[in-house]
KEKE-3310 file (N, C-alpha, C; in steps of 0.2 Angstrom, whole numbers, plus 5000, padded with zeros to 4 digits):
npx = (5311:5297:5289:5281:5269:5267:5256:5258:5253:5253:5268:5272:5268:5275:5287:5286:5284:5297:5305:5302:5305:5319:5321:5322:5309:5296:5284:5273:5273:5271:5259:5252:5254:5249:5237:5231:5229:5240:5241:5238:5249:5257:5253:5253:5267:5272:5265:5272:5285:5283:5278:5283:5285:5272:5263:5258:5249:5231:5221:5212:5216:5218:5208:5193:5179:5165:5153:5152:5147:5141:5148:5141:5128:5131:5133:5119:5113:5119:5115:5101:5099:5107:5110:5098:5092:5077:5076:5082:5081:5076:5076:5089:5084:5071:5074:5081:5070:5062:5072:5072:5058:5055:5065:5072:5084:5093:5100:5109:5105:5117:5127:5122:5121:5134:5140:5133:5137:5151:5153:5148:5135:5126:5127:5133:5123:5122:5116:5104:5103:5095:5080:5080:5068:5056:5051:5035:5026:5019:5002:4995:4986:4978:4967:4966:4971:4970:4979:4976:4978:4981:4991:4996:5003:5014:5010:5007:5018:5023:5013:5000:4986:4989:4987:4979:4983:4974:4975:4975:4983:4986:4991:4996:5001:5006:5001:4994:4978:4971:4970:4968:4965:4962:4956:4957:4959:4946:4930:4921:4931:4937:4926:4923:4935:4932:4921:4925:4934:4924:4917:4926:4934:4927:4924:4935:4944:4951:4954:4969:4975:4979:4978:4968:4955:4945:4944:4943:4934:4934:4927:4922:4916:4900:4887:4879:4886:4896:4889:4885:4897:4905:4915:4916:4911:4917:4910:4915:4920:4907:4903:4911:4908:4895:4898:4905:4919:4934:4943:4958:4969:4985:4999:5010:5019:5028:5023:5013:5022:5022:5013:5017:5030:5025:5021:5033:5039:5029:5030:5042:5042:5029:5027:5036:5033:5020:5024:5032:5023:5015:5004:4992:4980:4966:4958:4965:4975:4970:4965:4976:4981:4976:4983:4997:4995:4993:5006:5015:5011:5014:5028:5032:5023:5019:5017:5004:5007:4997:4986:4973:4962:4955:4944:4927:4913:4901:4883:4869:4861:4864:4861:4872:4872:4865:4875:4887:4888:4886:4878:4865:4854:4836:4820:4804:4791:4774:4767:4773:4785:4802:4817:4831:4847:4842:4832:4814:4808:4796:4790:4784:4770:4773:4769:4765:4774:4774:4778:4778:4773:4787:4795:4812:4822:4834:4845:4854:4868:4875:4889:4889:4882:4868:4853:4846:4833:4831:4821:4826:4833:4825:4821:4814:4801:4801:4798:4805:4800:4795:4801:4804:4797:4787:4797:4802:4789:4789:4799:4796:4785:4778:4785:4776:4774:4770:4758:4757:4742:4735:4729:4736:4748:4749:4747:4759:4767:4765:4768:4782:4786:4782:4791:4804:4802:4807:4799:4794)
npy = (4774:4783:4793:4808:4821:4837:4851:4869:4875:4866:4864:4876:4874:4864:4870:4880:4872:4866:4876:4878:4866:4868:4878:4891:4898:4903:4893:4900:4909:4902:4897:4908:4910:4898:4899:4892:4885:4887:4875:4866:4867:4860:4846:4846:4845:4834:4824:4827:4823:4809:4804:4812:4821:4817:4819:4831:4830:4827:4814:4809:4812:4807:4797:4790:4800:4797:4801:4802:4804:4790:4781:4774:4780:4793:4790:4786:4798:4807:4801:4802:4815:4821:4826:4822:4812:4810:4820:4831:4845:4849:4860:4863:4862:4856:4844:4838:4834:4826:4816:4810:4807:4798:4790:4787:4792:4802:4818:4831:4849:4858:4849:4841:4851:4856:4843:4842:4853:4850:4840:4846:4846:4857:4873:4889:4903:4919:4933:4944:4961:4971:4982:4991:4989:4994:4982:4974:4972:4957:4953:4952:4941:4926:4927:4941:4948:4942:4936:4937:4930:4926:4915:4912:4899:4887:4875:4861:4858:4853:4843:4845:4856:4875:4881:4892:4896:4899:4906:4908:4916:4916:4931:4932:4919:4913:4902:4893:4894:4891:4883:4882:4876:4883:4886:4900:4916:4923:4930:4921:4911:4917:4920:4906:4904:4913:4907:4895:4900:4906:4895:4886:4893:4906:4923:4934:4949:4958:4959:4956:4962:4963:4975:4971:4971:4963:4965:4979:4991:4998:5008:5025:5036:5039:5053:5051:5042:5051:5060:5053:5050:5039:5026:5018:5001:4985:4968:4958:4967:4973:4961:4960:4972:4969:4958:4965:4964:4971:4978:4979:4987:4983:4992:4987:4973:4969:4973:4964:4953:4941:4932:4933:4927:4914:4910:4909:4898:4888:4887:4882:4870:4863:4861:4852:4841:4838:4833:4822:4814:4811:4818:4824:4831:4844:4841:4830:4837:4847:4837:4833:4843:4845:4836:4842:4854:4851:4846:4857:4868:4860:4862:4876:4885:4897:4900:4911:4928:4932:4921:4919:4918:4930:4927:4929:4920:4913:4917:4907:4898:4907:4913:4909:4909:4922:4931:4927:4928:4934:4949:4958:4972:4974:4979:4978:4973:4979:4968:4958:4953:4952:4955:4946:4942:4940:4933:4931:4932:4926:4932:4923:4922:4925:4920:4932:4941:4954:4960:4973:4982:4991:4990:4986:4972:4960:4950:4935:4927:4913:4903:4890:4893:4895:4903:4915:4925:4939:4950:4962:4953:4943:4927:4925:4916:4909:4908:4904:4911:4905:4913:4912:4908:4919:4929:4926:4927:4940:4943:4938:4945:4956:4972:4987:5001:5017:5026:5043:5054:5062:5075:5079:5079:5090:5100:5100:5104:5118:5122:5120:5128:5140:5142:5142:5155:5166:5175:5186)
npz = (4663:4666:4654:4655:4650:4652:4654:4651:4663:4672:4672:4677:4690:4694:4694:4704:4716:4716:4719:4732:4738:4736:4745:4740:4739:4751:4760:4762:4753:4741:4744:4740:4727:4720:4724:4735:4752:4766:4773:4763:4755:4761:4759:4745:4744:4750:4742:4730:4734:4735:4723:4712:4698:4692:4701:4700:4689:4686:4692:4682:4670:4653:4655:4650:4651:4660:4659:4645:4629:4620:4606:4598:4600:4597:4582:4579:4582:4573:4560:4561:4561:4552:4534:4524:4533:4544:4553:4548:4548:4560:4574:4587:4601:4597:4591:4602:4610:4602:4601:4614:4616:4604:4602:4614:4619:4629:4631:4633:4629:4627:4624:4613:4604:4603:4598:4585:4579:4579:4570:4559:4554:4559:4557:4562:4565:4560:4570:4567:4565:4576:4580:4594:4607:4618:4632:4634:4649:4655:4657:4674:4677:4672:4657:4657:4646:4630:4616:4598:4581:4565:4553:4537:4528:4522:4528:4526:4518:4503:4503:4503:4503:4504:4520:4532:4548:4563:4579:4597:4611:4629:4637:4650:4654:4642:4637:4624:4619:4608:4592:4575:4559:4543:4527:4523:4531:4539:4545:4551:4555:4566:4574:4578:4584:4596:4601:4606:4616:4625:4629:4634:4643:4646:4647:4640:4646:4637:4620:4610:4595:4576:4563:4554:4542:4547:4560:4561:4555:4537:4533:4532:4545:4545:4546:4556:4564:4568:4575:4586:4592:4588:4581:4565:4564:4562:4558:4567:4577:4581:4587:4599:4605:4610:4618:4628:4628:4627:4614:4606:4596:4588:4584:4577:4572:4581:4594:4597:4600:4607:4601:4589:4590:4593:4580:4573:4581:4578:4564:4563:4571:4571:4557:4554:4562:4558:4545:4549:4555:4544:4538:4528:4525:4528:4538:4545:4550:4559:4569:4574:4581:4594:4603:4601:4605:4619:4623:4619:4628:4640:4640:4637:4644:4658:4675:4681:4687:4696:4704:4703:4690:4676:4670:4665:4668:4657:4656:4662:4650:4639:4623:4611:4598:4595:4598:4591:4577:4560:4555:4549:4547:4544:4538:4542:4531:4525:4524:4533:4529:4525:4516:4511:4505:4492:4494:4500:4515:4527:4541:4555:4567:4584:4600:4612:4608:4598:4581:4572:4557:4548:4560:4565:4561:4563:4554:4557:4552:4557:4563:4557:4545:4547:4546:4556:4563:4572:4584:4593:4605:4604:4596:4581:4572:4556:4539:4522:4508:4492:4479:4466:4455:4453:4450:4438:4430:4430:4423:4411:4406:4394:4389:4391:4382:4386:4378:4372:4371:4356:4358:4370:4365:4355:4364:4372:4361:4359:4372:4372:4361:4366:4377:4371:4364:4370:4375:4389)
capx = (5308:5291:5287:5275:5268:5264:5254:5261:5251:5257:5275:5273:5266:5281:5293:5285:5285:5304:5308:5300:5310:5326:5322:5322:5303:5293:5278:5268:5273:5270:5252:5249:5256:5246:5230:5228:5229:5247:5241:5238:5254:5261:5251:5257:5275:5271:5263:5278:5291:5281:5276:5287:5281:5267:5258:5254:5244:5225:5221:5207:5219:5219:5205:5187:5174:5160:5146:5154:5141:5143:5150:5134:5123:5133:5131:5112:5110:5121:5110:5094:5099:5111:5107:5093:5088:5071:5076:5089:5080:5073:5081:5092:5079:5066:5077:5082:5063:5062:5077:5070:5052:5055:5071:5074:5090:5094:5106:5107:5106:5123:5131:5119:5122:5142:5140:5131:5143:5158:5153:5146:5128:5123:5131:5132:5120:5123:5111:5101:5103:5087:5079:5079:5061:5053:5047:5029:5026:5014:4996:4996:4981:4976:4961:4964:4973:4972:4981:4974:4981:4981:4997:4995:5009:5014:5010:5008:5023:5020:5008:4992:4984:4991:4982:4980:4982:4971:4977:4975:4987:4985:4997:4999:5005:5010:4998:4991:4971:4966:4974:4963:4968:4957:4959:4958:4958:4940:4926:4919:4936:4938:4920:4924:4940:4929:4916:4929:4936:4918:4915:4931:4937:4924:4924:4941:4943:4952:4958:4974:4975:4982:4973:4965:4948:4940:4944:4943:4931:4938:4923:4922:4910:4894:4885:4875:4892:4900:4885:4885:4904:4907:4918:4913:4912:4916:4906:4919:4920:4900:4902:4914:4905:4889:4900:4909:4926:4938:4947:4965:4973:4991:5002:5016:5020:5032:5018:5010:5027:5021:5009:5022:5036:5023:5021:5040:5040:5026:5032:5048:5041:5023:5028:5040:5029:5016:5028:5034:5016:5012:4998:4992:4973:4965:4955:4969:4979:4965:4965:4984:4983:4975:4990:5002:4994:4996:5014:5017:5009:5018:5035:5032:5018:5022:5012:5004:5009:4992:4983:4966:4960:4951:4939:4920:4909:4894:4876:4866:4856:4865:4861:4878:4870:4864:4881:4893:4886:4886:4872:4862:4848:4830:4814:4798:4786:4767:4764:4777:4790:4808:4821:4838:4851:4838:4826:4808:4807:4790:4790:4778:4767:4775:4764:4768:4779:4772:4782:4774:4777:4790:4800:4818:4824:4842:4846:4860:4871:4879:4895:4887:4877:4861:4850:4841:4830:4830:4818:4830:4835:4821:4822:4808:4801:4799:4798:4807:4795:4798:4800:4808:4791:4786:4802:4803:4784:4789:4804:4793:4779:4780:4785:4771:4776:4764:4757:4754:4737:4736:4728:4743:4755:4749:4747:4767:4770:4763:4772:4789:4786:4782:4797:4809:4802:4810:4794:4795)
capy = (4780:4786:4800:4812:4825:4842:4857:4875:4877:4860:4865:4881:4872:4859:4875:4883:4866:4865:4881:4877:4861:4870:4883:4897:4901:4900:4890:4905:4913:4897:4896:4913:4909:4893:4900:4888:4887:4885:4868:4862:4867:4854:4840:4846:4844:4828:4820:4828:4819:4802:4803:4816:4826:4815:4821:4837:4827:4825:4807:4807:4813:4801:4792:4791:4802:4792:4803:4804:4801:4784:4782:4771:4785:4799:4788:4787:4805:4810:4798:4805:4823:4823:4827:4814:4810:4813:4825:4835:4852:4851:4864:4858:4861:4852:4838:4834:4832:4819:4809:4808:4804:4794:4785:4785:4795:4807:4821:4838:4854:4860:4843:4840:4858:4854:4837:4844:4858:4847:4836:4850:4846:4863:4879:4894:4906:4926:4936:4950:4968:4972:4988:4991:4991:4994:4976:4976:4967:4952:4954:4948:4935:4923:4930:4947:4949:4936:4939:4932:4932:4921:4913:4909:4897:4880:4871:4854:4859:4850:4837:4847:4863:4880:4883:4897:4894:4904:4905:4913:4915:4920:4935:4931:4913:4911:4897:4892:4893:4889:4882:4878:4876:4883:4888:4907:4921:4925:4932:4914:4907:4920:4917:4900:4905:4916:4902:4890:4903:4907:4888:4882:4897:4912:4930:4938:4956:4961:4955:4960:4960:4968:4980:4968:4974:4959:4968:4987:4993:5003:5013:5031:5037:5043:5058:5048:5040:5057:5064:5049:5049:5032:5025:5013:4995:4979:4963:4956:4973:4972:4956:4961:4977:4965:4954:4969:4963:4977:4977:4983:4985:4984:4996:4984:4965:4968:4975:4959:4950:4935:4928:4933:4922:4908:4908:4908:4892:4883:4886:4878:4863:4861:4859:4846:4836:4836:4830:4816:4811:4809:4822:4828:4835:4849:4837:4827:4843:4849:4833:4832:4850:4843:4833:4846:4860:4849:4845:4864:4872:4858:4864:4883:4890:4898:4901:4919:4932:4932:4914:4921:4919:4935:4925:4930:4914:4914:4916:4900:4898:4912:4912:4912:4911:4928:4935:4925:4929:4939:4951:4964:4975:4974:4983:4974:4976:4979:4961:4954:4950:4955:4953:4945:4939:4939:4929:4933:4929:4928:4931:4920:4925:4922:4923:4935:4945:4958:4963:4978:4984:4996:4988:4984:4966:4958:4943:4933:4921:4909:4900:4885:4896:4894:4910:4916:4931:4942:4956:4964:4947:4937:4924:4924:4910:4912:4904:4907:4910:4904:4919:4910:4909:4926:4933:4924:4929:4947:4944:4936:4950:4961:4979:4990:5008:5022:5031:5050:5055:5067:5082:5081:5081:5097:5104:5100:5108:5124:5125:5120:5134:5147:5143:5144:5160:5172:5181:5186)
capz = (4667:4662:4651:4657:4647:4656:4651:4654:4670:4676:4672:4682:4696:4696:4696:4711:4721:4716:4723:4739:4740:4737:4750:4737:4740:4757:4759:4762:4746:4736:4744:4736:4719:4718:4726:4740:4759:4769:4774:4756:4751:4764:4755:4738:4745:4751:4737:4725:4736:4734:4716:4708:4694:4690:4707:4697:4684:4688:4691:4678:4664:4649:4655:4646:4655:4663:4655:4638:4624:4617:4599:4594:4602:4592:4576:4579:4581:4566:4555:4561:4560:4546:4527:4521:4539:4545:4558:4546:4548:4567:4578:4593:4606:4595:4590:4608:4613:4598:4602:4620:4615:4600:4602:4622:4619:4634:4629:4636:4624:4624:4621:4607:4599:4601:4594:4579:4576:4578:4564:4553:4554:4560:4556:4567:4562:4561:4572:4563:4568:4578:4582:4601:4608:4625:4633:4639:4655:4655:4662:4679:4678:4665:4654:4655:4639:4625:4609:4593:4576:4560:4550:4532:4528:4519:4534:4524:4513:4496:4503:4503:4502:4508:4524:4537:4556:4567:4586:4602:4616:4635:4638:4657:4655:4636:4635:4619:4621:4603:4586:4570:4552:4539:4521:4523:4536:4538:4551:4554:4558:4572:4578:4581:4589:4601:4603:4609:4622:4628:4631:4639:4648:4649:4643:4643:4647:4632:4614:4606:4588:4571:4561:4549:4541:4550:4567:4560:4548:4533:4530:4535:4549:4543:4550:4563:4568:4571:4580:4592:4594:4588:4574:4561:4567:4559:4561:4573:4583:4585:4593:4605:4609:4613:4624:4633:4627:4624:4607:4607:4589:4589:4579:4574:4573:4588:4599:4599:4599:4610:4597:4583:4592:4593:4574:4572:4583:4575:4558:4564:4574:4569:4551:4553:4565:4553:4540:4551:4556:4537:4538:4521:4524:4532:4544:4550:4553:4564:4574:4576:4585:4602:4607:4600:4609:4625:4624:4618:4634:4645:4638:4636:4647:4664:4679:4681:4694:4700:4702:4701:4683:4676:4665:4666:4665:4654:4660:4661:4644:4635:4616:4608:4591:4594:4598:4587:4570:4557:4556:4545:4549:4539:4540:4541:4526:4528:4524:4537:4526:4524:4510:4512:4500:4487:4496:4503:4522:4530:4548:4558:4573:4589:4605:4617:4605:4592:4577:4568:4550:4549:4564:4562:4563:4562:4552:4558:4549:4562:4560:4553:4540:4549:4546:4561:4563:4579:4586:4600:4607:4604:4590:4578:4569:4549:4533:4516:4502:4485:4474:4459:4449:4453:4447:4431:4427:4429:4418:4404:4405:4390:4392:4389:4381:4387:4371:4373:4367:4351:4361:4374:4361:4352:4370:4373:4356:4360:4378:4370:4356:4370:4381:4367:4360:4373:4378:4396)
cpx = (5302:5291:5281:5274:5264:5262:5258:5260:5254:5264:5276:5272:5272:5287:5292:5287:5293:5307:5307:5305:5317:5327:5322:5314:5300:5286:5271:5268:5271:5262:5248:5249:5251:5239:5227:5231:5237:5247:5241:5245:5258:5259:5253:5264:5275:5270:5269:5284:5290:5281:5279:5283:5275:5261:5254:5248:5238:5225:5217:5210:5219:5213:5197:5182:5168:5153:5148:5148:5144:5144:5144:5128:5124:5131:5124:5109:5111:5116:5103:5093:5103:5107:5104:5090:5081:5071:5081:5087:5076:5079:5084:5086:5073:5068:5078:5075:5061:5066:5074:5063:5051:5059:5075:5082:5090:5100:5104:5109:5112:5127:5128:5121:5131:5143:5139:5136:5149:5159:5149:5139:5124:5128:5129:5129:5121:5117:5109:5102:5096:5087:5077:5071:5060:5048:5041:5028:5020:5008:4997:4992:4979:4969:4961:4966:4974:4973:4978:4976:4980:4988:4995:5002:5008:5015:5010:5013:5019:5015:5000:4992:4988:4985:4985:4978:4980:4972:4975:4979:4986:4992:4999:5003:5009:5007:4993:4983:4967:4970:4969:4966:4961:4960:4960:4957:4952:4936:4924:4924:4937:4931:4920:4930:4936:4924:4919:4932:4931:4916:4919:4934:4932:4926:4930:4940:4944:4955:4963:4975:4978:4976:4970:4958:4943:4939:4942:4940:4934:4934:4923:4916:4906:4892:4882:4881:4896:4896:4885:4893:4906:4911:4915:4915:4912:4911:4908:4919:4912:4899:4905:4911:4898:4891:4903:4916:4929:4943:4953:4968:4980:4994:5008:5016:5023:5028:5015:5016:5027:5018:5014:5027:5032:5023:5028:5042:5035:5028:5038:5046:5035:5023:5031:5037:5023:5018:5029:5028:5012:5005:4997:4984:4972:4962:4960:4974:4977:4965:4971:4985:4981:4981:4995:5001:4995:5003:5018:5017:5013:5025:5036:5028:5022:5017:5011:5006:5003:4988:4976:4965:4954:4945:4932:4916:4902:4889:4873:4861:4857:4865:4867:4876:4868:4870:4886:4890:4887:4880:4870:4855:4842:4824:4808:4792:4779:4764:4769:4782:4796:4812:4827:4841:4846:4832:4821:4807:4801:4791:4783:4776:4770:4771:4767:4773:4776:4777:4778:4777:4781:4796:4807:4820:4831:4841:4853:4862:4876:4886:4894:4883:4870:4859:4844:4839:4828:4826:4821:4833:4831:4821:4815:4807:4799:4801:4801:4801:4799:4796:4802:4803:4789:4791:4803:4796:4785:4794:4802:4787:4781:4780:4780:4774:4770:4763:4754:4748:4739:4735:4733:4748:4755:4750:4755:4770:4770:4768:4780:4790:4787:4788:4803:4808:4805:4805:4793:4789)
cpy = (4782:4793:4803:4819:4832:4848:4863:4877:4872:4862:4871:4880:4867:4865:4878:4877:4866:4870:4881:4871:4864:4876:4891:4901:4898:4897:4895:4909:4908:4896:4902:4912:4902:4893:4894:4888:4885:4878:4863:4862:4861:4847:4840:4843:4836:4823:4821:4824:4811:4800:4807:4820:4824:4817:4828:4836:4825:4818:4804:4809:4807:4796:4794:4794:4798:4795:4805:4801:4794:4785:4780:4776:4792:4796:4788:4794:4808:4807:4801:4812:4826:4824:4820:4812:4814:4819:4831:4843:4854:4855:4860:4857:4855:4845:4833:4831:4826:4815:4806:4804:4798:4788:4784:4788:4802:4810:4829:4843:4856:4855:4842:4845:4857:4848:4839:4849:4855:4844:4839:4849:4852:4868:4885:4899:4914:4930:4943:4956:4970:4979:4987:4993:4990:4987:4979:4971:4963:4954:4949:4942:4933:4926:4937:4951:4943:4939:4934:4935:4924:4920:4909:4906:4890:4875:4863:4854:4857:4844:4839:4854:4869:4881:4890:4894:4900:4902:4910:4911:4920:4925:4934:4925:4911:4905:4897:4890:4890:4888:4880:4881:4878:4886:4896:4910:4923:4926:4926:4911:4910:4919:4911:4900:4908:4911:4897:4893:4904:4900:4885:4886:4903:4918:4933:4945:4960:4956:4960:4959:4965:4972:4977:4971:4969:4962:4975:4988:4998:5008:5019:5032:5042:5049:5056:5046:5046:5061:5060:5048:5043:5031:5018:5005:4989:4974:4961:4961:4973:4967:4957:4966:4973:4961:4958:4967:4968:4975:4982:4982:4987:4988:4994:4977:4965:4969:4969:4952:4942:4929:4927:4926:4915:4905:4906:4900:4886:4882:4882:4870:4860:4858:4853:4840:4834:4831:4823:4811:4808:4812:4825:4831:4840:4845:4834:4831:4846:4844:4831:4839:4848:4841:4838:4852:4858:4849:4852:4869:4868:4862:4872:4887:4891:4900:4909:4921:4932:4925:4914:4922:4925:4933:4926:4924:4917:4913:4909:4901:4904:4909:4914:4913:4918:4933:4934:4923:4935:4943:4958:4966:4975:4977:4979:4977:4975:4971:4956:4951:4954:4951:4952:4940:4936:4935:4933:4929:4931:4928:4928:4923:4921:4924:4926:4941:4948:4961:4968:4980:4990:4995:4985:4977:4964:4951:4941:4927:4918:4906:4894:4886:4895:4901:4911:4923:4934:4949:4958:4957:4942:4934:4923:4918:4913:4906:4906:4906:4909:4909:4918:4912:4916:4931:4931:4926:4937:4948:4943:4941:4955:4967:4983:4998:5013:5026:5038:5051:5061:5074:5084:5082:5087:5101:5105:5104:5115:5127:5125:5128:5141:5148:5145:5152:5166:5176:5181:5190)
cpz = (4663:4660:4654:4653:4651:4652:4653:4660:4673:4677:4677:4689:4699:4698:4703:4717:4722:4720:4731:4742:4741:4742:4747:4738:4747:4754:4758:4755:4740:4737:4739:4728:4716:4720:4730:4747:4761:4770:4768:4753:4755:4761:4749:4739:4746:4746:4730:4727:4734:4727:4711:4703:4692:4695:4704:4692:4687:4687:4686:4670:4660:4650:4651:4651:4655:4659:4648:4633:4621:4610:4596:4594:4596:4584:4575:4578:4574:4560:4555:4559:4555:4540:4526:4527:4540:4549:4555:4547:4554:4571:4584:4599:4604:4594:4597:4611:4608:4598:4609:4620:4611:4600:4609:4623:4623:4632:4631:4630:4621:4622:4615:4602:4598:4596:4587:4575:4575:4571:4558:4551:4555:4559:4560:4563:4565:4564:4568:4567:4570:4580:4589:4603:4616:4627:4636:4643:4653:4659:4668:4681:4671:4663:4655:4649:4634:4618:4604:4585:4570:4556:4543:4530:4524:4524:4532:4519:4506:4496:4503:4502:4506:4513:4529:4544:4560:4574:4591:4608:4622:4636:4645:4657:4647:4634:4629:4620:4615:4596:4582:4564:4548:4532:4520:4530:4535:4545:4554:4558:4565:4577:4581:4586:4596:4604:4608:4617:4627:4632:4636:4644:4651:4644:4645:4644:4641:4626:4611:4599:4583:4569:4554:4548:4544:4558:4566:4555:4543:4531:4535:4539:4545:4548:4557:4567:4571:4577:4586:4595:4594:4582:4571:4564:4563:4562:4568:4579:4586:4590:4599:4609:4613:4619:4628:4633:4624:4618:4607:4599:4590:4583:4575:4575:4581:4594:4601:4598:4602:4605:4589:4584:4591:4586:4572:4575:4581:4567:4557:4565:4571:4562:4550:4557:4562:4548:4543:4554:4549:4536:4532:4520:4530:4539:4548:4553:4559:4570:4577:4581:4593:4606:4607:4606:4617:4627:4624:4626:4640:4645:4639:4641:4654:4669:4680:4687:4698:4699:4702:4695:4683:4671:4669:4664:4662:4659:4658:4654:4640:4628:4613:4601:4590:4595:4592:4581:4567:4555:4552:4547:4543:4542:4537:4536:4529:4529:4529:4535:4525:4518:4512:4507:4494:4488:4500:4509:4525:4537:4550:4564:4579:4595:4610:4614:4598:4588:4572:4562:4552:4555:4561:4565:4561:4560:4553:4555:4554:4558:4555:4547:4541:4549:4551:4561:4570:4579:4592:4600:4606:4596:4587:4573:4561:4544:4527:4510:4496:4480:4468:4454:4448:4449:4439:4427:4426:4423:4411:4401:4400:4392:4388:4388:4381:4380:4374:4368:4362:4354:4366:4370:4358:4357:4372:4368:4357:4367:4376:4365:4361:4374:4376:4363:4363:4376:4386:4400)
residu = (MET:GLU:ASN:VAL:THR:LEU:SER:SER:LYS:GLN:GLN:ALA:ARG:VAL:GLU:ILE:ILE:SER:ARG:VAL:GLU:SER:GLY:ARG:LEU:SER:LYS:GLN:GLU:ALA:ALA:GLN:LEU:LEU:GLY:VAL:SER:ARG:ARG:GLN:VAL:ASP:ASN:ILE:LEU:ARG:ARG:PHE:ARG:GLU:GLU:GLY:VAL:ARG:SER:VAL:VAL:HIS:GLY:ASN:THR:GLY:ARG:THR:PRO:VAL:HIS:LYS:THR:ARG:PRO:GLU:THR:VAL:GLU:THR:ILE:LEU:ARG:LEU:ALA:GLY:GLU:GLY:GLY:PRO:TYR:HIS:ASP:LEU:SER:VAL:PRO:HIS:LEU:ARG:LEU:TYR:LEU:ALA:ARG:GLU:HIS:GLY:ILE:SER:ILE:THR:ARG:PRO:THR:LEU:ASP:ARG:LEU:LEU:ARG:THR:HIS:GLY:VAL:ARG:LEU:THR:ARG:ARG:ARG:ARG:ARG:THR:ILE:PRO:ARG:LYS:ARG:ARG:GLN:ARG:SER:PRO:ALA:GLU:GLY:MET:LEU:VAL:LEU:ILE:ASP:ALA:SER:PRO:HIS:ALA:TRP:LEU:GLU:ASP:ARG:GLY:PRO:ARG:LEU:THR:LEU:ILE:GLY:ALA:VAL:ASP:ASP:ALA:THR:GLY:LYS:VAL:LEU:TYR:LEU:SER:PHE:GLN:LEU:THR:GLU:ASN:LEU:HIS:GLY:TYR:LEU:ARG:LEU:LEU:ARG:SER:LEU:LEU:LEU:GLU:HIS:GLY:LEU:PRO:ILE:ALA:LEU:TYR:HIS:ASP:ARG:HIS:THR:ILE:PHE:ARG:SER:PRO:LYS:GLU:ALA:THR:VAL:GLU:ASP:GLN:LEU:ASP:GLY:ARG:ALA:PRO:ARG:SER:GLN:PHE:GLY:LEU:VAL:LEU:ASP:LEU:LEU:GLY:ILE:GLU:SER:ILE:ALA:ALA:HIS:SER:PRO:GLN:ALA:LYS:GLY:ARG:ILE:GLU:ARG:LEU:TRP:GLY:ILE:LEU:GLN:ASP:ARG:LEU:VAL:LYS:GLU:LEU:ARG:LEU:ALA:GLY:ILE:THR:THR:LEU:GLU:GLU:ALA:ASN:ALA:PHE:LEU:THR:GLU:PHE:ILE:ARG:ARG:HIS:ASN:ALA:GLU:PHE:ALA:ILE:PRO:PRO:ALA:ASP:PRO:ASN:PRO:ALA:TRP:THR:GLN:LEU:GLU:ARG:GLY:MET:ASP:LEU:ASP:TYR:TYR:LEU:SER:GLU:ARG:GLN:THR:ARG:VAL:VAL:ARG:PRO:ASP:HIS:THR:ILE:SER:TRP:MET:GLY:ASP:CYS:ILE:GLN:LEU:LEU:HIS:LEU:ARG:GLY:HIS:ALA:VAL:ARG:PRO:GLY:ALA:LYS:VAL:THR:VAL:HIS:ARG:THR:ILE:ASP:ASP:THR:VAL:LEU:VAL:TYR:HIS:GLY:LYS:THR:ARG:LEU:PRO:TYR:LYS:THR:LEU:ASP:SER:GLY:PRO:ALA:LYS:ALA:HIS:ALA:ALA:SER:LYS:PRO:GLN:VAL:VAL:LYS:GLN:ILE:PRO:PRO:ARG:ASP:ARG:GLN:LYS:ARG:ARG:ARG:GLN:CYS:ALA:TRP:LEU:HIS:SER:GLY:VAL:GLY)
# end
């Protein structure tokens, strides 16, 4: 006789069927207990009479599932993701993408997660206690709000210098619009970001950023600022004002959580992909970003609620160097020169545009460190004068001490005596 092992649920099922066979339980009552229809009870009884106790055991019991992960596949995954493997610190979703792209292994995320935990390759993380915050709804259309920020991090680990990643994310879609590595977070890095946005997409309605001094001037308002009702502006703030882009400063990292979450993803995924690609320099890292952004947006970007984008296209022939630059104001001297960074700049004649002495001009230093001079929005020609020899001559000239004539010296003594005499 064949031995059949039954679970507690299957044993209860056999007991109900046996009671129906012996007449101690009606078929209607059995249907309610088994959770099936009256007609299904007849089928169960017929199978029970033909096969006996084995009829309550599912036909697939003891068989290997068709969709079970093959042992050789499991061995490959554990070798790649285990200790010492190239993917040992990849997250489960990131590991799943690499297995499919690089090794042709297609596996679902829950199965992969269960496999890694079963073999002790991944440990369950305890969730940190968080402060409840109100969720901000996404902007309806692409280009209405762009979040910008920078993340200093050991992006190349110990293979290269510590870098800062500057990025921009569209609020409506979560699409990464710009990423670039540089050595530090500075004004020119954000001007390059803005230039890329203007050329590839257009003018956004608003930029959302933190309270870094690049975006907000730390200076106190002058009397003129108070009379005009304006706050001190940083160089980047002046650029946004000229372009008509609204500047919004976040009060906390959580307020700009969409780009903060992007940094969390990139510090996990991008660091490891740069390592797997063997990248060691700033130039190689920036070249790698183009394909990485494309793959990232294909996986994470979502369609906007409003399909009509809010970008404003640039005017044809717009002088971007005038807007995207660091600027300082100078006053024209009587000899039509100005001083800038220790150099003497001679303004040249421009037909149809007169610049008189005493007029104010602005000196612009562009992203590529080119120096331009503007009067209003008109670019002026100039040349830099060689003031080095003149300065050296002035420094080498002997200092002359003015001598007081004897008559004036006697007159000064009489004046001092009269002042100290107390005569009123």
